[in-house]
Structures are given as C-alpha cells and as structure tokens.
C-alpha positions as CSV (number, residue, x, y, z in Angstrom):
1,M,110.8,146.7,101.3
2,P,111.5,144.5,98.3
3,V,114.7,143.2,99.9
4,K,112.8,142.3,103.1
5,F,110.1,140.6,101.1
6,D,112.7,138.5,99.2
7,K,114.4,137.4,102.5
8,Q,111.0,136.4,103.9
9,L,110.1,134.5,100.8
10,F,113.5,132.8,100.8
11,C,113.1,131.8,104.4
12,F,109.6,130.5,103.8
13,F,110.7,128.4,100.8
14,S,113.7,127.1,102.7
15,L,111.5,125.9,105.5
16,V,109.1,124.2,103.1
17,V,112.0,122.4,101.3
18,F,113.4,121.3,104.6
19,A,110.0,120.1,105.8
20,L,109.4,118.1,102.6
21,S,112.9,116.6,102.6
22,T,112.4,115.5,106.3
23,F,109.0,114.1,105.6
24,S,110.4,112.1,102.6
25,Q,113.3,110.8,104.7
26,D,111.0,109.8,107.5
27,N,108.7,107.9,105.1
28,V,111.6,106.0,103.5
29,S,113.0,105.0,107.0
30,D,109.4,104.1,108.0
31,Y,108.9,101.4,105.4
32,Q,112.1,100.3,103.5
33,S,113.1,97.9,106.2
34,F,109.7,96.3,106.2
35,L,109.7,95.1,102.6
36,G,110.3,91.6,101.3
37,H,109.9,88.1,102.5
38,W,110.0,87.0,106.1
39,T,110.0,83.6,107.9
40,I,109.0,83.0,111.4
41,N,111.6,82.5,114.2
42,E,109.8,79.9,116.3
43,E,112.4,80.1,119.1
44,L,111.8,83.8,119.7
45,S,108.1,83.9,119.0
46,D,105.3,83.2,121.4
47,D,103.5,79.8,121.1
48,T,100.1,80.9,119.8
49,D,98.3,77.9,121.3
50,K,99.7,78.7,124.8
51,Q,98.6,82.3,124.4
52,V,95.1,81.2,123.5
53,E,95.0,79.1,126.6
54,I,96.2,82.1,128.7
55,A,93.3,84.1,127.3
56,I,90.8,81.4,128.1
57,K,92.0,81.1,131.7
58,A,92.0,84.9,132.1
59,A,88.3,84.9,131.3
60,G,87.7,82.2,133.9
61,G,87.3,79.4,131.3
62,R,88.7,75.9,131.2
63,I,91.0,74.5,128.6
64,P,88.8,72.4,126.3
65,R,89.7,68.8,125.5
66,T,90.5,68.3,121.9
67,D,91.6,65.6,119.6
68,K,94.0,68.0,118.0
69,K,97.5,67.8,119.6
70,G,100.7,69.8,119.1
71,K,101.2,73.0,117.3
72,G,98.2,74.6,115.7
73,R,95.6,72.8,117.9
74,Y,93.5,75.9,118.1
75,R,93.8,76.7,114.5
76,G,90.8,76.3,112.2
77,G,87.1,76.9,112.5
78,P,84.7,79.1,110.5
79,K,85.9,81.2,107.6
80,E,85.2,84.3,109.7
81,H,88.3,83.3,111.8
82,A,90.7,82.9,108.9
83,I,92.4,86.2,109.5
84,Y,93.2,85.3,113.1
85,D,94.7,82.0,112.0
86,H,96.9,83.4,109.3
87,I,98.4,86.3,111.2
88,S,99.0,84.3,114.4
89,Y,100.1,80.8,113.0
90,D,101.5,81.2,109.5
91,D,105.3,80.6,109.0
92,S,105.8,83.2,106.2
93,L,104.9,86.7,105.4
94,H,105.6,88.7,102.3
95,F,105.5,92.5,102.8
96,Q,104.9,95.0,100.0
97,Y,104.2,98.7,100.2
98,L,103.6,101.0,97.3
99,P,102.5,104.2,99.2
100,P,99.8,104.4,100.3
101,E,98.9,100.7,99.7
102,F,100.1,97.7,101.7
103,Q,100.0,94.1,100.5
104,L,100.7,91.4,103.1
105,V,100.7,87.8,101.8
106,Y,100.7,84.9,104.2
107,D,100.8,81.1,103.7
108,D,98.5,79.6,101.0
109,G,98.3,83.0,99.3
110,F,96.1,84.6,102.0
111,E,96.3,88.3,101.2
112,R,95.5,91.5,103.0
113,I,95.4,94.9,101.2
114,F,94.9,98.2,103.1
115,H,96.2,101.8,103.1
116,S,98.1,104.2,105.3
117,D,96.4,107.4,104.2
118,N,93.7,107.3,106.8
119,R,91.1,105.5,104.7
120,K,89.4,102.2,105.6
121,R,90.1,99.4,103.2
122,V,88.5,95.9,102.9
123,V,90.9,93.1,103.6
124,S,90.6,90.6,100.8
125,A,91.1,87.0,101.7
126,S,91.6,84.3,99.2
127,G,88.4,82.7,98.1
128,T,86.2,85.5,99.4
129,V,82.9,85.8,97.4
130,A,81.7,89.2,96.4
131,G,79.0,90.4,98.8
132,D,80.2,88.3,101.8
133,N,81.0,90.2,104.9
134,Q,84.7,90.9,104.8
135,D,87.5,92.0,107.2
136,F,88.8,95.5,106.8
137,S,92.0,97.2,108.0
138,F,93.5,100.6,108.2
139,A,97.1,101.6,109.1
140,T,99.0,104.5,110.4
141,W,102.7,105.2,110.9
142,D,103.9,106.1,114.4
143,E,107.6,106.9,114.8
144,G,108.8,104.1,112.5
145,R,106.2,101.6,113.7
146,L,103.3,100.5,111.6
147,I,100.0,100.4,113.5
148,I,97.2,98.3,112.0
149,E,93.7,98.1,113.2
150,T,91.4,95.5,111.8
151,R,87.7,94.7,112.1
152,A,87.3,91.0,111.5
153,R,84.4,89.4,109.8
154,D,83.2,87.8,113.0
155,G,82.7,91.2,114.6
156,G,85.9,91.0,116.6
157,W,89.0,93.2,116.1
158,I,92.7,93.0,115.9
159,Y,95.4,95.5,116.9
160,E,98.9,95.0,115.4
161,V,102.1,96.9,116.0
162,I,104.9,96.0,113.4
163,E,108.5,97.1,113.9
164,A,111.4,96.3,111.5
165,T,115.1,96.3,111.5
166,E,117.2,95.2,108.5
167,D,117.0,91.5,109.5
168,T,114.1,91.3,112.0
169,L,110.3,92.0,111.8
170,T,108.5,92.1,115.2
171,V,104.7,91.8,115.1
172,T,102.9,92.4,118.4
173,L,99.3,91.2,118.1
174,E,96.2,91.7,120.2
175,L,93.5,89.4,118.9
176,N,89.9,89.9,120.1
177,P,87.7,87.3,118.4
178,S,84.0,87.9,119.2
179,S,83.9,84.5,121.0
180,F,86.6,85.5,123.5
181,A,86.1,87.5,126.6
182,E,89.8,88.3,126.9
183,P,92.3,89.3,124.2
184,I,94.8,86.8,122.9
185,K,98.2,88.5,123.0
186,V,100.9,87.1,120.7
187,K,104.4,88.3,119.7
188,R,105.7,87.0,116.4
189,I,109.3,87.4,115.4
190,Y,110.3,87.0,111.7
191,N,113.7,86.9,110.1
192,R,114.9,87.3,106.6
193,P,115.3,83.8,105.0
194,I,118.9,82.6,104.6
195,T,119.8,82.4,101.0
196,S,122.3,79.8,99.8
197,Q,125.4,81.3,98.1
C-alpha cells in the first residue's frame, strides 16, 4: 500500500505542477504582447466619424449639420462622454499590466485603471473630482484576447475586445452612449512606433 500511495501522490503533484506551468505560460502569452506604447494606424482603422453617422442612420436619424468639419467632428461634448472620445479618437495608447491591474493611458494623460481578477474597478479620468459619478470597467481574458466591459458615466456602456501580436494591437469597440439608440462600432488598429536608429 505505501508504494501505491507514493505513486498516486507523485501523479497528483505532477498534474498540479503541469497545470500551474500551463496557467503561467498562458498568462504570459496573454499579456506580454499587449505591453508598451502604440500609435494609431489611420489607414487600417475605421473612421470614427463615419461610424457615428452609420449608427445615427441605423436608428432612423438624420446626420446633423455642424460647423465642425473634418476628422473629429463628433468629438467633444459633456465630460460624461470623455471616455468615448478618448478610446475612439485618440492617436496613442500606452498599455501597462501588473497582474491583476491594467493601466491604459491615452492622449492628454487620460487614464483608465481596472483589474482582470473579476472585480469591478472605477475608471479614473484626468481631472475627475472625488465624489463625481465615474466610469468603471472590468476585464477578463478569453483565449489570448482581452475583453473589457465599461459602464460609462452617462449611463451607457462600452464593450471592447483587444487582440495583440508583436507589432499590431487591434481594438474592436462597441460604444453605446445613452443618447444613441444604436451602437457605434469602431475598429482601431495600432502599431508600435518606429524608432530612429
């Protein structure tokens, strides 16, 4: 009997060690390629303004006349919409992850902090006053993709899927501001900045 017990114990610990090593490898492959600084590839990315207009038309609305022309004509508005603007218009994104905490920094220092351990976390935006209503996000890993769900300050919500390779970060957004009847769907493609030798 003692010999049989030792074999069972050995098999059990072998399985535990294998499972832990696999888990660790999966986690490394999940996030290492996401880290660092990214800049938008405008040629491969959706035009956010056009995607806004598609959502307006899908809801039966008409495209409003505006004095703003060109890129970013739908950007701006109340502070409750800041998160929509930054994640769908900004040209740069800095991605940090110290498990389980994510830190995503956009243009002008706009910062989002949230976790991947199944807890909800307030998204802190630059200039937010304590006590104000705030955005909050939570994230999960799904086969190497990062899934982020956000409840925005205006009562709307955002669904993000982020995938990474060594040189490309793909962010698929579904923005649902409370003032829109249909979601705004935007795909953003980022590349590593080219450094001069």
